[in-house]
C-alpha positions in Angstrom: -17.7 16.4 -13.3 -14.2 14.8 -13.1 -14.8 13.9 -9.5 -17.9 12.0 -10.5 -16.1 10.2 -13.2 -13.4 8.9 -10.9 -16.0 8.1 -8.3 -17.7 5.8 -10.8 -14.3 4.4 -11.7 -13.8 3.7 -8.0 -17.0 1.7 -7.8 -15.9 -0.4 -10.8 -12.5 -0.9 -9.2 -14.1 -2.0 -6.0 -15.8 -4.9 -7.8 -12.4 -6.1 -9.1 -10.7 -5.6 -5.7 -13.3 -7.8 -4.1 -13.1 -10.4 -6.8 -9.3 -10.6 -6.7 -9.3 -10.7 -2.9 -11.4 -13.8 -3.1 -9.6 -15.4 -6.1 -5.9 -14.8 -5.2 -5.8 -16.8 -2.0 -7.5 -19.8 -3.6 -4.2 -21.1 -5.0 -2.4 -20.7 -1.6 -2.8 -22.0 1.9 -3.6 -18.8 3.7 -2.5 -18.2 7.2 -5.4 -17.9 9.6 -5.4 -14.4 11.1 -5.0 -14.2 14.9 -6.9 -11.0 15.0 -9.1 -8.5 13.1 -7.9 -4.9 12.7 -10.5 -2.5 14.1 -13.4 -4.8 13.5 -12.3 -5.8 10.0 -13.7 -9.1 8.7 -14.1 -10.8 5.4 -17.8 -10.5 5.7 -17.6 -6.7 6.1 -14.9 -6.2 3.5 -17.1 -5.8 0.3 -19.0 -2.9 1.9 -15.9 -1.3 3.2 -14.1 -1.5 -0.1 -17.2 -0.1 -1.9 -17.2 2.8 0.5 -13.5 3.6 0.7 -12.4 3.1 -2.9 -14.8 5.5 -4.8 -14.4 8.1 -2.1 -10.6 8.2 -2.4 -10.6 8.1 -6.2 -13.4 10.6 -6.4 -11.4 13.0 -4.2 -8.2 12.8 -6.3 -9.1 15.5 -8.8 -9.2 18.0 -5.9 -5.4 17.4 -5.3 -4.1 16.6 -8.8 -4.3 19.1 -11.7 -3.7 16.7 -14.7 -6.1 14.0 -15.7 -3.2 11.7 -16.5 -1.7 12.1 -13.0 -5.1 11.4 -11.5 -5.6 8.3 -13.7 -2.1 6.9 -12.9 -2.4 7.5 -9.2 -5.9 6.0 -9.2 -4.5 2.8 -10.5 -1.7 2.7 -7.9 -4.2 3.4 -5.1 -6.5 0.5 -6.3 -3.5 -1.8 -6.2 -2.5 -0.7 -2.7 -6.1 -1.2 -1.5 -6.1 -4.8 -2.8 -2.8 -5.3 -1.0 -4.3 -4.0 2.3 -7.2 -6.4 2.0 -5.2 -9.5 1.3 -2.7 -8.6 4.0 -5.4 -8.1 6.6 -7.3 -11.2 5.7 -4.4 -13.7 5.0 -1.2 -11.9 6.0 -0.1 -12.4 2.3 1.2 -10.0 -0.3 1.0 -11.7 -3.6 3.8 -11.6 -6.2 1.0 -11.8 -8.9 0.0 -8.4 -7.7 3.2 -6.7 -6.7 5.5 -7.6 -9.6 3.2 -6.6 -12.5 2.2 -3.5 -10.6 5.8 -2.6 -10.3 6.3 -2.9 -14.0 3.2 -0.7 -14.7 4.5 1.9 -12.2 7.8 2.1 -14.0 6.1 2.5 -17.3 3.5 5.1 -16.1 6.3 7.2 -14.6 7.0 8.2 -18.2 3.5 9.7 -18.4 3.1 11.8 -15.3 4.4 15.3 -14.5 8.0 15.6 -13.1 6.6 16.7 -9.7 4.8 13.3 -9.4 7.4 11.0 -10.8 9.9 10.2 -13.6 11.5 7.0 -14.8 14.8 7.9 -13.1 13.0 8.6 -9.8 10.9 5.5 -10.1 13.9 3.2 -10.7 16.0 4.7 -7.9 12.9 4.7 -5.6 12.2 1.0 -6.3 15.8 0.1 -5.6 15.9 2.2 -2.4 12.6 0.8 -1.1 13.7 -2.8 -1.7 17.2 -2.2 -0.2 15.9 -0.6 3.0 13.3 -3.2 3.7 15.5 -6.1 2.7 18.0 -4.9 5.3 15.2 -4.5 7.9 13.8 -7.9 7.0 17.1 -9.7 7.7 17.7 -7.8 10.9 14.2 -8.9 12.0 15.1 -12.5 11.1 18.3 -12.4 13.2 16.5 -10.9 16.2 13.3 -13.0 16.2 14.4 -16.1 14.2 13.4 -17.4 10.8 9.7 -16.8 10.0 9.0 -14.9 13.2 10.2 -11.4 12.2 7.9 -8.4 12.2 8.5 -8.1 8.5 8.0 -10.6 5.7 9.4 -11.0 2.2 6.1 -9.5 0.9 6.8 -6.3 2.8 10.1 -6.0 1.0 8.5 -6.3 -2.4 5.8 -3.9 -1.4 8.4 -1.3 -0.5 9.9 -1.8 -3.9 6.5 -1.3 -5.5 5.9 1.8 -3.5 9.3 3.2 -4.6 8.3 2.7 -8.2 4.9 4.3 -7.7 6.1 7.3 -5.6 9.7 7.9 -6.9 12.8 8.4 -4.8 11.7 11.8 -3.6 8.6 10.4 -1.8 9.4 6.8 -0.9 11.2 7.7 2.4 8.3 9.8 3.5 5.9 7.0 2.7 8.0 4.4 4.5 8.4 6.5 7.6 4.7 7.2 7.7 4.0 3.5 7.3 6.4 2.6 10.1 4.8 5.2 12.3 1.3 4.0 11.6 2.3 0.4 12.3 3.9 1.3 15.6 1.1 3.5 16.7 -1.7 1.1 16.0 0.2 -1.9 17.3 0.8 0.1 20.6 -2.9 0.8 20.8 -3.8 -2.8 20.2 -1.3 -3.9 22.9 -2.6 -1.4 25.4 -6.2 -2.4 24.7 -5.2 -6.1 25.2 -6.7 -7.1 21.9 -3.3 -8.6 21.0 -0.2 -9.8 22.9 3.5 -9.4 22.2 3.5 -12.8 20.6 0.7 -12.0 18.1 1.9 -11.8 14.5 0.6 -8.5 13.2 0.4 -7.8 9.4 2.5 -4.8 8.6 2.0 -4.3 4.9 -1.3 -2.6 5.4 0.4 0.3 7.1 3.0 0.7 4.5 0.3 0.6 1.8 -1.7 3.2 3.7 1.3 5.4 3.8 1.7 5.0 0.1 -1.9 6.0 -0.5 -1.5 9.2 1.6 1.6 10.2 -0.4 -0.1 9.5 -3.7 -3.0 11.8 -2.8 -1.0 14.9 -1.7 2.6 13.7 -1.3 4.0 15.7 -4.2 2.9 19.0 -2.7 4.1 18.1 0.8 7.5 17.0 -0.4 8.0 20.2 -2.5 7.1 22.3 0.5 9.5 20.3 2.7 12.3 20.7 0.1 11.6 24.5 -0.2 
């Protein structure tokens, strides 16, 4: 029954994701993507979001015992899906999404179980995520030049958001997973000649995907690793 409830919540959330994905770029001058990831296009996006979001949210009760944990992680996952969509379509991660979501993540850390998160872990995780990617961002700027680095300022703020969502005990796992996914899929795209070494590839999608994975079963994995 709980799975069905969160499946329906996922359907409703998918409506808002698609609405915001259309509305947010309207006040900006979006960068035109040089490529589409694995056949992704704005035309296909509504259907993909309607398929992916309810399936993920509907599966969460299998992995989380408490309804509060499931509800909080569902909200975080919806935010990360929205970020994946806007990063894929416009190579933009919006402050209007990241900053309020970070505040919500800090507040909701007071509600979930200690295994999931706590206010102390959330604050330290947000600082750690921001610091790590801020350093990587400036290293990329020095290597590739201003505006040409593999990482953008949006990725730095996304790492901060993920740190608040996941806590200090999980943020490193999520970032490592995101970096691995980005490297793997970029290599596949290069080998398949769908992109060149000069193509600007959005990176936030992989970080956000790593965050989603850790929100689903990260607490159990981290505990097993620590044990």
